[in-house]
mmCIF file as Biopython writes it, N, C-alpha, C and O atoms, coordinates in Angstrom:
data_model
#
loop_
_atom_site.group_PDB
_atom_site.id
_atom_site.type_symbol
_atom_site.label_atom_id
_atom_site.label_alt_id
_atom_site.label_comp_id
_atom_site.label_asym_id
_atom_site.label_entity_id
_atom_site.label_seq_id
_atom_site.pdbx_PDB_ins_code
_atom_site.Cartn_x
_atom_site.Cartn_y
_atom_site.Cartn_z
_atom_site.occupancy
_atom_site.B_iso_or_equiv
_atom_site.auth_seq_id
_atom_site.auth_asym_id
_atom_site.pdbx_PDB_model_num
ATOM 1   N N  . UNK A ? 1  ? 3.438  9.120   2.009   1.0 0.0 1  A 1 
ATOM 2   C CA . UNK A ? 1  ? 3.018  10.387  2.678   1.0 0.0 1  A 1 
ATOM 3   C C  . UNK A ? 1  ? 2.194  9.892   3.872   1.0 0.0 1  A 1 
ATOM 4   O O  . UNK A ? 1  ? 1.394  8.961   3.780   1.0 0.0 1  A 1 
ATOM 5   N N  . UNK A ? 2  ? 2.452  10.600  5.041   1.0 0.0 2  A 1 
ATOM 6   C CA . UNK A ? 2  ? 1.707  10.112  6.287   1.0 0.0 2  A 1 
ATOM 7   C C  . UNK A ? 2  ? 1.806  11.096  7.398   1.0 0.0 2  A 1 
ATOM 8   O O  . UNK A ? 2  ? 2.387  12.177  7.300   1.0 0.0 2  A 1 
ATOM 9   N N  . UNK A ? 3  ? 1.210  10.659  8.448   1.0 0.0 3  A 1 
ATOM 10  C CA . UNK A ? 3  ? 1.425  11.352  9.763   1.0 0.0 3  A 1 
ATOM 11  C C  . UNK A ? 3  ? 1.137  10.458  10.698  1.0 0.0 3  A 1 
ATOM 12  O O  . UNK A ? 3  ? 0.485  9.429   10.522  1.0 0.0 3  A 1 
ATOM 13  N N  . UNK A ? 4  ? 1.756  10.944  11.997  1.0 0.0 4  A 1 
ATOM 14  C CA . UNK A ? 4  ? 1.449  10.035  13.240  1.0 0.0 4  A 1 
ATOM 15  C C  . UNK A ? 4  ? 1.824  10.882  14.472  1.0 0.0 4  A 1 
ATOM 16  O O  . UNK A ? 4  ? 2.494  11.913  14.419  1.0 0.0 4  A 1 
ATOM 17  N N  . UNK A ? 5  ? 1.327  10.343  15.556  1.0 0.0 5  A 1 
ATOM 18  C CA . UNK A ? 5  ? 1.604  10.811  16.914  1.0 0.0 5  A 1 
ATOM 19  C C  . UNK A ? 5  ? 1.984  9.705   17.990  1.0 0.0 5  A 1 
ATOM 20  O O  . UNK A ? 5  ? 1.641  8.531   17.846  1.0 0.0 5  A 1 
ATOM 21  N N  . UNK A ? 6  ? 2.758  10.189  19.141  1.0 0.0 6  A 1 
ATOM 22  C CA . UNK A ? 6  ? 3.040  9.322   20.083  1.0 0.0 6  A 1 
ATOM 23  C C  . UNK A ? 6  ? 2.826  9.989   21.315  1.0 0.0 6  A 1 
ATOM 24  O O  . UNK A ? 6  ? 3.332  11.107  21.410  1.0 0.0 6  A 1 
ATOM 25  N N  . UNK A ? 7  ? 2.181  9.541   22.286  1.0 0.0 7  A 1 
ATOM 26  C CA . UNK A ? 7  ? 1.939  10.199  23.512  1.0 0.0 7  A 1 
ATOM 27  C C  . UNK A ? 7  ? 2.367  9.170   24.513  1.0 0.0 7  A 1 
ATOM 28  O O  . UNK A ? 7  ? 2.108  7.971   24.414  1.0 0.0 7  A 1 
ATOM 29  N N  . UNK A ? 8  ? 3.186  9.852   25.697  1.0 0.0 8  A 1 
ATOM 30  C CA . UNK A ? 8  ? 3.617  9.170   26.655  1.0 0.0 8  A 1 
ATOM 31  C C  . UNK A ? 8  ? 2.375  8.743   27.630  1.0 0.0 8  A 1 
ATOM 32  O O  . UNK A ? 8  ? 1.451  9.530   27.838  1.0 0.0 8  A 1 
ATOM 33  N N  . UNK A ? 9  ? 2.412  7.680   28.103  1.0 0.0 9  A 1 
ATOM 34  C CA . UNK A ? 9  ? 1.459  7.200   29.161  1.0 0.0 9  A 1 
ATOM 35  C C  . UNK A ? 9  ? 2.100  7.159   30.601  1.0 0.0 9  A 1 
ATOM 36  O O  . UNK A ? 9  ? 1.695  7.809   31.565  1.0 0.0 9  A 1 
ATOM 37  N N  . UNK A ? 10 ? 3.074  6.363   30.590  1.0 0.0 10 A 1 
ATOM 38  C CA . UNK A ? 10 ? 3.992  6.428   31.850  1.0 0.0 10 A 1 
ATOM 39  C C  . UNK A ? 10 ? 5.278  6.726   31.472  1.0 0.0 10 A 1 
ATOM 40  O O  . UNK A ? 10 ? 5.510  7.051   30.307  1.0 0.0 10 A 1 
ATOM 41  N N  . UNK A ? 11 ? 6.300  6.648   32.450  1.0 0.0 11 A 1 
ATOM 42  C CA . UNK A ? 11 ? 7.742  6.828   32.160  1.0 0.0 11 A 1 
ATOM 43  C C  . UNK A ? 11 ? 8.212  5.921   31.174  1.0 0.0 11 A 1 
ATOM 44  O O  . UNK A ? 11 ? 9.002  6.395   30.358  1.0 0.0 11 A 1 
ATOM 45  N N  . UNK A ? 12 ? 7.889  4.655   31.060  1.0 0.0 12 A 1 
ATOM 46  C CA . UNK A ? 12 ? 8.228  3.591   30.208  1.0 0.0 12 A 1 
ATOM 47  C C  . UNK A ? 12 ? 7.306  3.160   29.020  1.0 0.0 12 A 1 
ATOM 48  O O  . UNK A ? 12 ? 7.657  2.361   28.151  1.0 0.0 12 A 1 
ATOM 49  N N  . UNK A ? 13 ? 6.067  3.789   29.079  1.0 0.0 13 A 1 
ATOM 50  C CA . UNK A ? 13 ? 4.877  3.197   28.143  1.0 0.0 13 A 1 
ATOM 51  C C  . UNK A ? 13 ? 4.472  4.352   27.378  1.0 0.0 13 A 1 
ATOM 52  O O  . UNK A ? 13 ? 4.286  5.435   27.932  1.0 0.0 13 A 1 
ATOM 53  N N  . UNK A ? 14 ? 4.320  4.177   26.101  1.0 0.0 14 A 1 
ATOM 54  C CA . UNK A ? 14 ? 3.795  5.241   25.180  1.0 0.0 14 A 1 
ATOM 55  C C  . UNK A ? 14 ? 2.790  4.620   24.103  1.0 0.0 14 A 1 
ATOM 56  O O  . UNK A ? 14 ? 2.932  3.459   23.722  1.0 0.0 14 A 1 
ATOM 57  N N  . UNK A ? 15 ? 1.910  5.334   23.696  1.0 0.0 15 A 1 
ATOM 58  C CA . UNK A ? 15 ? 0.880  4.965   22.789  1.0 0.0 15 A 1 
ATOM 59  C C  . UNK A ? 15 ? 1.164  5.610   21.385  1.0 0.0 15 A 1 
ATOM 60  O O  . UNK A ? 15 ? 1.452  6.806   21.382  1.0 0.0 15 A 1 
ATOM 61  N N  . UNK A ? 16 ? 1.109  4.914   20.155  1.0 0.0 16 A 1 
ATOM 62  C CA . UNK A ? 16 ? 1.239  5.668   18.923  1.0 0.0 16 A 1 
ATOM 63  C C  . UNK A ? 16 ? 0.305  5.195   18.037  1.0 0.0 16 A 1 
ATOM 64  O O  . UNK A ? 16 ? -0.145 4.049   18.032  1.0 0.0 16 A 1 
ATOM 65  N N  . UNK A ? 17 ? -0.056 6.310   17.097  1.0 0.0 17 A 1 
ATOM 66  C CA . UNK A ? 17 ? -0.840 5.818   15.874  1.0 0.0 17 A 1 
ATOM 67  C C  . UNK A ? 17 ? -0.319 6.575   14.681  1.0 0.0 17 A 1 
ATOM 68  O O  . UNK A ? 17 ? 0.067  7.740   14.777  1.0 0.0 17 A 1 
ATOM 69  N N  . UNK A ? 18 ? -0.315 5.868   13.514  1.0 0.0 18 A 1 
ATOM 70  C CA . UNK A ? 18 ? 0.166  6.452   12.189  1.0 0.0 18 A 1 
ATOM 71  C C  . UNK A ? 18 ? -0.728 6.129   11.089  1.0 0.0 18 A 1 
ATOM 72  O O  . UNK A ? 18 ? -1.158 4.979   10.995  1.0 0.0 18 A 1 
ATOM 73  N N  . UNK A ? 19 ? -1.092 7.133   10.146  1.0 0.0 19 A 1 
ATOM 74  C CA . UNK A ? 19 ? -1.656 7.063   9.155   1.0 0.0 19 A 1 
ATOM 75  C C  . UNK A ? 19 ? -0.775 7.084   7.793   1.0 0.0 19 A 1 
ATOM 76  O O  . UNK A ? 19 ? -0.057 8.063   7.588   1.0 0.0 19 A 1 
ATOM 77  N N  . UNK A ? 20 ? -0.810 6.212   7.031   1.0 0.0 20 A 1 
ATOM 78  C CA . UNK A ? 20 ? 0.147  6.212   5.687   1.0 0.0 20 A 1 
ATOM 79  C C  . UNK A ? 20 ? -0.905 6.149   4.409   1.0 0.0 20 A 1 
ATOM 80  O O  . UNK A ? 20 ? -1.991 5.569   4.408   1.0 0.0 20 A 1 
ATOM 81  N N  . UNK A ? 21 ? -0.374 6.808   3.445   1.0 0.0 21 A 1 
ATOM 82  C CA . UNK A ? 21 ? -0.941 6.762   2.146   1.0 0.0 21 A 1 
ATOM 83  C C  . UNK A ? 21 ? 0.102  6.460   1.106   1.0 0.0 21 A 1 
ATOM 84  O O  . UNK A ? 21 ? 1.085  7.189   0.966   1.0 0.0 21 A 1 
ATOM 85  N N  . UNK A ? 22 ? -0.114 5.351   0.350   1.0 0.0 22 A 1 
ATOM 86  C CA . UNK A ? 22 ? 0.939  5.215   -0.734  1.0 0.0 22 A 1 
ATOM 87  C C  . UNK A ? 22 ? 0.433  5.100   -1.958  1.0 0.0 22 A 1 
ATOM 88  O O  . UNK A ? 22 ? -0.721 4.691   -2.079  1.0 0.0 22 A 1 
ATOM 89  N N  . UNK A ? 23 ? 1.220  5.446   -3.107  1.0 0.0 23 A 1 
ATOM 90  C CA . UNK A ? 23 ? 0.831  5.450   -4.442  1.0 0.0 23 A 1 
ATOM 91  C C  . UNK A ? 23 ? 2.001  5.095   -5.270  1.0 0.0 23 A 1 
ATOM 92  O O  . UNK A ? 23 ? 2.963  5.858   -5.357  1.0 0.0 23 A 1 
ATOM 93  N N  . UNK A ? 24 ? 1.949  3.978   -5.871  1.0 0.0 24 A 1 
ATOM 94  C CA . UNK A ? 24 ? 3.013  3.303   -6.524  1.0 0.0 24 A 1 
ATOM 95  C C  . UNK A ? 24 ? 2.871  3.405   -8.031  1.0 0.0 24 A 1 
ATOM 96  O O  . UNK A ? 24 ? 3.496  2.670   -8.796  1.0 0.0 24 A 1 
ATOM 97  N N  . UNK A ? 25 ? 2.003  4.370   -8.439  1.0 0.0 25 A 1 
ATOM 98  C CA . UNK A ? 25 ? 1.614  4.680   -9.804  1.0 0.0 25 A 1 
ATOM 99  C C  . UNK A ? 25 ? 0.892  3.432   -10.406 1.0 0.0 25 A 1 
ATOM 100 O O  . UNK A ? 25 ? 1.068  2.280   -10.011 1.0 0.0 25 A 1 
ATOM 101 N N  . UNK A ? 26 ? -0.027 3.853   -11.514 1.0 0.0 26 A 1 
ATOM 102 C CA . UNK A ? 26 ? -0.860 2.921   -11.969 1.0 0.0 26 A 1 
ATOM 103 C C  . UNK A ? 26 ? -0.088 2.307   -13.473 1.0 0.0 26 A 1 
ATOM 104 O O  . UNK A ? 26 ? 0.600  2.982   -14.240 1.0 0.0 26 A 1 
ATOM 105 N N  . UNK A ? 27 ? -0.346 1.218   -13.578 1.0 0.0 27 A 1 
ATOM 106 C CA . UNK A ? 27 ? 0.238  0.432   -14.845 1.0 0.0 27 A 1 
ATOM 107 C C  . UNK A ? 27 ? -0.747 0.081   -15.683 1.0 0.0 27 A 1 
ATOM 108 O O  . UNK A ? 27 ? -1.869 -0.147  -15.231 1.0 0.0 27 A 1 
ATOM 109 N N  . UNK A ? 28 ? -0.463 -0.019  -17.095 1.0 0.0 28 A 1 
ATOM 110 C CA . UNK A ? 28 ? -1.349 -0.646  -17.999 1.0 0.0 28 A 1 
ATOM 111 C C  . UNK A ? 28 ? -0.342 -1.449  -18.664 1.0 0.0 28 A 1 
ATOM 112 O O  . UNK A ? 28 ? 0.824  -1.098  -18.847 1.0 0.0 28 A 1 
ATOM 113 N N  . UNK A ? 29 ? -1.001 -2.838  -19.107 1.0 0.0 29 A 1 
ATOM 114 C CA . UNK A ? 29 ? -0.328 -3.866  -19.660 1.0 0.0 29 A 1 
ATOM 115 C C  . UNK A ? 29 ? -1.218 -4.026  -20.964 1.0 0.0 29 A 1 
ATOM 116 O O  . UNK A ? 29 ? -2.441 -4.136  -20.875 1.0 0.0 29 A 1 
ATOM 117 N N  . UNK A ? 30 ? -0.592 -4.034  -22.102 1.0 0.0 30 A 1 
ATOM 118 C CA . UNK A ? 30 ? -1.225 -4.199  -23.277 1.0 0.0 30 A 1 
ATOM 119 C C  . UNK A ? 30 ? -0.708 -5.682  -23.904 1.0 0.0 30 A 1 
ATOM 120 O O  . UNK A ? 30 ? 0.461  -5.893  -24.225 1.0 0.0 30 A 1 
ATOM 121 N N  . UNK A ? 31 ? -1.625 -6.508  -24.000 1.0 0.0 31 A 1 
ATOM 122 C CA . UNK A ? 31 ? -1.278 -7.937  -24.516 1.0 0.0 31 A 1 
ATOM 123 C C  . UNK A ? 31 ? -1.764 -7.986  -25.932 1.0 0.0 31 A 1 
ATOM 124 O O  . UNK A ? 31 ? -2.931 -7.769  -26.257 1.0 0.0 31 A 1 
ATOM 125 N N  . UNK A ? 32 ? -0.759 -8.295  -26.775 1.0 0.0 32 A 1 
ATOM 126 C CA . UNK A ? 32 ? -1.330 -8.082  -28.294 1.0 0.0 32 A 1 
ATOM 127 C C  . UNK A ? 32 ? -1.895 -9.237  -28.928 1.0 0.0 32 A 1 
ATOM 128 O O  . UNK A ? 32 ? -2.436 -9.045  -30.018 1.0 0.0 32 A 1 
ATOM 129 N N  . UNK A ? 33 ? -1.875 -10.405 -28.456 1.0 0.0 33 A 1 
ATOM 130 C CA . UNK A ? 33 ? -2.540 -11.723 -28.875 1.0 0.0 33 A 1 
ATOM 131 C C  . UNK A ? 33 ? -3.019 -12.490 -27.713 1.0 0.0 33 A 1 
ATOM 132 O O  . UNK A ? 33 ? -2.347 -12.786 -26.725 1.0 0.0 33 A 1 
ATOM 133 N N  . UNK A ? 34 ? -4.334 -12.799 -27.951 1.0 0.0 34 A 1 
ATOM 134 C CA . UNK A ? 34 ? -5.072 -13.517 -26.971 1.0 0.0 34 A 1 
ATOM 135 C C  . UNK A ? 34 ? -4.680 -14.895 -27.039 1.0 0.0 34 A 1 
ATOM 136 O O  . UNK A ? 34 ? -4.900 -15.485 -28.097 1.0 0.0 34 A 1 
ATOM 137 N N  . UNK A ? 35 ? -4.039 -15.619 -25.921 1.0 0.0 35 A 1 
ATOM 138 C CA . UNK A ? 35 ? -3.708 -17.049 -26.034 1.0 0.0 35 A 1 
ATOM 139 C C  . UNK A ? 35 ? -4.666 -18.046 -26.292 1.0 0.0 35 A 1 
ATOM 140 O O  . UNK A ? 35 ? -5.683 -18.105 -25.600 1.0 0.0 35 A 1 
ATOM 141 N N  . UNK A ? 36 ? -4.436 -18.920 -27.305 1.0 0.0 36 A 1 
ATOM 142 C CA . UNK A ? 36 ? -5.291 -19.938 -27.733 1.0 0.0 36 A 1 
ATOM 143 C C  . UNK A ? 36 ? -6.241 -19.386 -28.947 1.0 0.0 36 A 1 
ATOM 144 O O  . UNK A ? 36 ? -7.169 -20.069 -29.378 1.0 0.0 36 A 1 
ATOM 145 N N  . UNK A ? 37 ? -5.965 -18.254 -29.395 1.0 0.0 37 A 1 
ATOM 146 C CA . UNK A ? 37 ? -6.621 -17.730 -30.646 1.0 0.0 37 A 1 
ATOM 147 C C  . UNK A ? 37 ? -5.850 -17.924 -31.952 1.0 0.0 37 A 1 
ATOM 148 O O  . UNK A ? 37 ? -6.348 -17.579 -33.024 1.0 0.0 37 A 1 
ATOM 149 N N  . UNK A ? 38 ? -4.697 -18.447 -31.869 1.0 0.0 38 A 1 
ATOM 150 C CA . UNK A ? 38 ? -3.988 -18.672 -33.209 1.0 0.0 38 A 1 
ATOM 151 C C  . UNK A ? 38 ? -3.472 -17.512 -33.801 1.0 0.0 38 A 1 
ATOM 152 O O  . UNK A ? 38 ? -3.128 -17.474 -34.982 1.0 0.0 38 A 1 
ATOM 153 N N  . UNK A ? 39 ? -3.395 -16.429 -32.918 1.0 0.0 39 A 1 
ATOM 154 C CA . UNK A ? 39 ? -2.773 -15.150 -33.466 1.0 0.0 39 A 1 
ATOM 155 C C  . UNK A ? 39 ? -3.774 -14.232 -34.031 1.0 0.0 39 A 1 
ATOM 156 O O  . UNK A ? 39 ? -3.393 -13.180 -34.545 1.0 0.0 39 A 1 
ATOM 157 N N  . UNK A ? 40 ? -5.049 -14.544 -33.978 1.0 0.0 40 A 1 
ATOM 158 C CA . UNK A ? 40 ? -6.007 -13.759 -34.656 1.0 0.0 40 A 1 
ATOM 159 C C  . UNK A ? 40 ? -6.701 -12.702 -33.775 1.0 0.0 40 A 1 
ATOM 160 O O  . UNK A ? 40 ? -7.440 -11.841 -34.254 1.0 0.0 40 A 1 
ATOM 161 N N  . UNK A ? 41 ? -6.426 -12.812 -32.468 1.0 0.0 41 A 1 
ATOM 162 C CA . UNK A ? 41 ? -6.977 -11.793 -31.608 1.0 0.0 41 A 1 
ATOM 163 C C  . UNK A ? 41 ? -6.448 -10.473 -31.673 1.0 0.0 41 A 1 
ATOM 164 O O  . UNK A ? 41 ? -5.350 -10.205 -32.160 1.0 0.0 41 A 1 
ATOM 165 N N  . UNK A ? 42 ? -7.244 -9.644  -31.174 1.0 0.0 42 A 1 
ATOM 166 C CA . UNK A ? 42 ? -6.756 -8.115  -31.159 1.0 0.0 42 A 1 
ATOM 167 C C  . UNK A ? 42 ? -5.957 -7.716  -29.810 1.0 0.0 42 A 1 
ATOM 168 O O  . UNK A ? 42 ? -5.306 -6.677  -29.693 1.0 0.0 42 A 1 
ATOM 169 N N  . UNK A ? 43 ? -6.103 -8.669  -28.844 1.0 0.0 43 A 1 
ATOM 170 C CA . UNK A ? 43 ? -5.452 -8.493  -27.657 1.0 0.0 43 A 1 
ATOM 171 C C  . UNK A ? 43 ? -6.303 -7.717  -26.635 1.0 0.0 43 A 1 
ATOM 172 O O  . UNK A ? 43 ? -7.427 -7.354  -26.980 1.0 0.0 43 A 1 
ATOM 173 N N  . UNK A ? 44 ? -5.847 -7.439  -25.405 1.0 0.0 44 A 1 
ATOM 174 C CA . UNK A ? 44 ? -6.684 -6.706  -24.460 1.0 0.0 44 A 1 
ATOM 175 C C  . UNK A ? 44 ? -5.804 -5.872  -23.514 1.0 0.0 44 A 1 
ATOM 176 O O  . UNK A ? 44 ? -4.582 -6.008  -23.572 1.0 0.0 44 A 1 
ATOM 177 N N  . UNK A ? 45 ? -6.265 -5.172  -22.806 1.0 0.0 45 A 1 
ATOM 178 C CA . UNK A ? 45 ? -5.574 -4.189  -21.863 1.0 0.0 45 A 1 
ATOM 179 C C  . UNK A ? 45 ? -5.760 -4.645  -20.354 1.0 0.0 45 A 1 
ATOM 180 O O  . UNK A ? 45 ? -6.864 -5.090  -20.039 1.0 0.0 45 A 1 
ATOM 181 N N  . UNK A ? 46 ? -4.911 -4.578  -19.550 1.0 0.0 46 A 1 
ATOM 182 C CA . UNK A ? 46 ? -5.114 -4.857  -18.128 1.0 0.0 46 A 1 
ATOM 183 C C  . UNK A ? 46 ? -4.493 -3.595  -17.455 1.0 0.0 46 A 1 
ATOM 184 O O  . UNK A ? 46 ? -3.452 -3.066  -17.844 1.0 0.0 46 A 1 
ATOM 185 N N  . UNK A ? 47 ? -5.250 -3.166  -16.395 1.0 0.0 47 A 1 
ATOM 186 C CA . UNK A ? 47 ? -4.736 -2.041  -15.567 1.0 0.0 47 A 1 
ATOM 187 C C  . UNK A ? 47 ? -4.603 -2.508  -14.110 1.0 0.0 47 A 1 
ATOM 188 O O  . UNK A ? 47 ? -5.343 -3.332  -13.575 1.0 0.0 47 A 1 
ATOM 189 N N  . UNK A ? 48 ? -3.747 -1.987  -13.637 1.0 0.0 48 A 1 
ATOM 190 C CA . UNK A ? 48 ? -3.292 -2.353  -12.072 1.0 0.0 48 A 1 
ATOM 191 C C  . UNK A ? 48 ? -3.139 -1.024  -11.240 1.0 0.0 48 A 1 
ATOM 192 O O  . UNK A ? 48 ? -2.284 -0.176  -11.497 1.0 0.0 48 A 1 
ATOM 193 N N  . UNK A ? 49 ? -4.061 -0.929  -10.210 1.0 0.0 49 A 1 
ATOM 194 C CA . UNK A ? 49 ? -4.079 0.283   -9.481  1.0 0.0 49 A 1 
ATOM 195 C C  . UNK A ? 49 ? -3.157 -0.126  -8.122  1.0 0.0 49 A 1 
ATOM 196 O O  . UNK A ? 49 ? -3.481 -1.061  -7.390  1.0 0.0 49 A 1 
ATOM 197 N N  . UNK A ? 50 ? -2.114 0.605   -7.923  1.0 0.0 50 A 1 
ATOM 198 C CA . UNK A ? 50 ? -1.138 0.329   -6.811  1.0 0.0 50 A 1 
ATOM 199 C C  . UNK A ? 50 ? -1.135 1.346   -5.877  1.0 0.0 50 A 1 
ATOM 200 O O  . UNK A ? 50 ? -0.075 1.920   -5.627  1.0 0.0 50 A 1 
ATOM 201 N N  . UNK A ? 51 ? -2.345 1.711   -5.223  1.0 0.0 51 A 1 
ATOM 202 C CA . UNK A ? 51 ? -2.174 2.514   -4.039  1.0 0.0 51 A 1 
ATOM 203 C C  . UNK A ? 51 ? -2.942 2.254   -3.117  1.0 0.0 51 A 1 
ATOM 204 O O  . UNK A ? 51 ? -3.851 1.487   -3.434  1.0 0.0 51 A 1 
ATOM 205 N N  . UNK A ? 52 ? -2.926 2.726   -1.698  1.0 0.0 52 A 1 
ATOM 206 C CA . UNK A ? 52 ? -3.604 2.241   -0.663  1.0 0.0 52 A 1 
ATOM 207 C C  . UNK A ? 52 ? -3.387 3.114   0.433   1.0 0.0 52 A 1 
ATOM 208 O O  . UNK A ? 52 ? -2.645 4.091   0.344   1.0 0.0 52 A 1 
ATOM 209 N N  . UNK A ? 53 ? -4.054 2.778   1.548   1.0 0.0 53 A 1 
ATOM 210 C CA . UNK A ? 53 ? -4.060 3.413   2.800   1.0 0.0 53 A 1 
ATOM 211 C C  . UNK A ? 53 ? -3.748 2.504   4.152   1.0 0.0 53 A 1 
ATOM 212 O O  . UNK A ? 53 ? -4.140 1.338   4.206   1.0 0.0 53 A 1 
ATOM 213 N N  . UNK A ? 54 ? -3.171 2.989   5.007   1.0 0.0 54 A 1 
ATOM 214 C CA . UNK A ? 54 ? -2.673 2.163   6.260   1.0 0.0 54 A 1 
ATOM 215 C C  . UNK A ? 54 ? -3.073 2.922   7.492   1.0 0.0 54 A 1 
ATOM 216 O O  . UNK A ? 54 ? -3.001 4.151   7.511   1.0 0.0 54 A 1 
ATOM 217 N N  . UNK A ? 55 ? -3.473 2.258   8.471   1.0 0.0 55 A 1 
ATOM 218 C CA . UNK A ? 55 ? -3.588 2.900   9.922   1.0 0.0 55 A 1 
ATOM 219 C C  . UNK A ? 55 ? -2.801 1.858   10.768  1.0 0.0 55 A 1 
ATOM 220 O O  . UNK A ? 55 ? -3.014 0.646   10.730  1.0 0.0 55 A 1 
ATOM 221 N N  . UNK A ? 56 ? -1.999 2.389   11.427  1.0 0.0 56 A 1 
ATOM 222 C CA . UNK A ? 56 ? -1.365 1.445   12.518  1.0 0.0 56 A 1 
ATOM 223 C C  . UNK A ? 56 ? -1.387 2.125   13.978  1.0 0.0 56 A 1 
ATOM 224 O O  . UNK A ? 56 ? -1.243 3.332   14.171  1.0 0.0 56 A 1 
ATOM 225 N N  . UNK A ? 57 ? -1.583 1.191   14.930  1.0 0.0 57 A 1 
ATOM 226 C CA . UNK A ? 57 ? -1.549 1.576   16.296  1.0 0.0 57 A 1 
ATOM 227 C C  . UNK A ? 57 ? -0.677 0.835   17.089  1.0 0.0 57 A 1 
ATOM 228 O O  . UNK A ? 57 ? -0.375 -0.297  16.709  1.0 0.0 57 A 1 
ATOM 229 N N  . UNK A ? 58 ? -0.230 1.269   18.102  1.0 0.0 58 A 1 
ATOM 230 C CA . UNK A ? 58 ? 0.686  0.250   18.930  1.0 0.0 58 A 1 
ATOM 231 C C  . UNK A ? 58 ? 0.964  0.942   20.235  1.0 0.0 58 A 1 
ATOM 232 O O  . UNK A ? 58 ? 0.634  2.097   20.505  1.0 0.0 58 A 1 
ATOM 233 N N  . UNK A ? 59 ? 1.646  0.055   21.056  1.0 0.0 59 A 1 
ATOM 234 C CA . UNK A ? 59 ? 2.336  0.396   22.371  1.0 0.0 59 A 1 
ATOM 235 C C  . UNK A ? 59 ? 3.610  0.362   22.279  1.0 0.0 59 A 1 
ATOM 236 O O  . UNK A ? 59 ? 4.062  -0.552  21.590  1.0 0.0 59 A 1 
ATOM 237 N N  . UNK A ? 60 ? 4.526  1.261   22.883  1.0 0.0 60 A 1 
ATOM 238 C CA . UNK A ? 60 ? 6.113  1.261   22.875  1.0 0.0 60 A 1 
ATOM 239 C C  . UNK A ? 60 ? 6.363  1.122   24.406  1.0 0.0 60 A 1 
ATOM 240 O O  . UNK A ? 60 ? 5.802  1.772   25.288  1.0 0.0 60 A 1 
ATOM 241 N N  . UNK A ? 61 ? 7.316  0.148   24.561  1.0 0.0 61 A 1 
ATOM 242 C CA . UNK A ? 61 ? 7.817  0.080   25.889  1.0 0.0 61 A 1 
ATOM 243 C C  . UNK A ? 61 ? 9.311  0.539   25.960  1.0 0.0 61 A 1 
ATOM 244 O O  . UNK A ? 61 ? 10.144 -0.044  25.265  1.0 0.0 61 A 1 
ATOM 245 N N  . UNK A ? 62 ? 9.653  1.523   26.745  1.0 0.0 62 A 1 
ATOM 246 C CA . UNK A ? 62 ? 11.096 1.919   26.785  1.0 0.0 62 A 1 
ATOM 247 C C  . UNK A ? 62 ? 11.781 1.183   27.876  1.0 0.0 62 A 1 
ATOM 248 O O  . UNK A ? 62 ? 11.363 1.335   29.024  1.0 0.0 62 A 1 
ATOM 249 N N  . UNK A ? 63 ? 12.914 0.307   27.614  1.0 0.0 63 A 1 
ATOM 250 C CA . UNK A ? 63 ? 13.735 -0.336  28.642  1.0 0.0 63 A 1 
ATOM 251 C C  . UNK A ? 63 ? 14.668 0.667   29.198  1.0 0.0 63 A 1 
ATOM 252 O O  . UNK A ? 63 ? 15.286 1.440   28.466  1.0 0.0 63 A 1 
ATOM 253 N N  . UNK A ? 64 ? 14.784 0.660   30.603  1.0 0.0 64 A 1 
ATOM 254 C CA . UNK A ? 64 ? 15.879 1.566   31.273  1.0 0.0 64 A 1 
ATOM 255 C C  . UNK A ? 64 ? 17.311 0.859   31.112  1.0 0.0 64 A 1 
ATOM 256 O O  . UNK A ? 64 ? 18.320 1.398   31.567  1.0 0.0 64 A 1 
#
């Protein structure tokens, strides 16, 4: 999801800005045995947050 604008400065030059938000969902990994425990561990959970925001700005040149 995002938004952006582009504004012409001259005939061949324009300025742009974009805002992007991404969400790749959250993952949970359950590891049943702790390595090196000889199988006696109860394990642990790992969570991964896969989202973020991005802001881009730039200049565009149009060739005739």
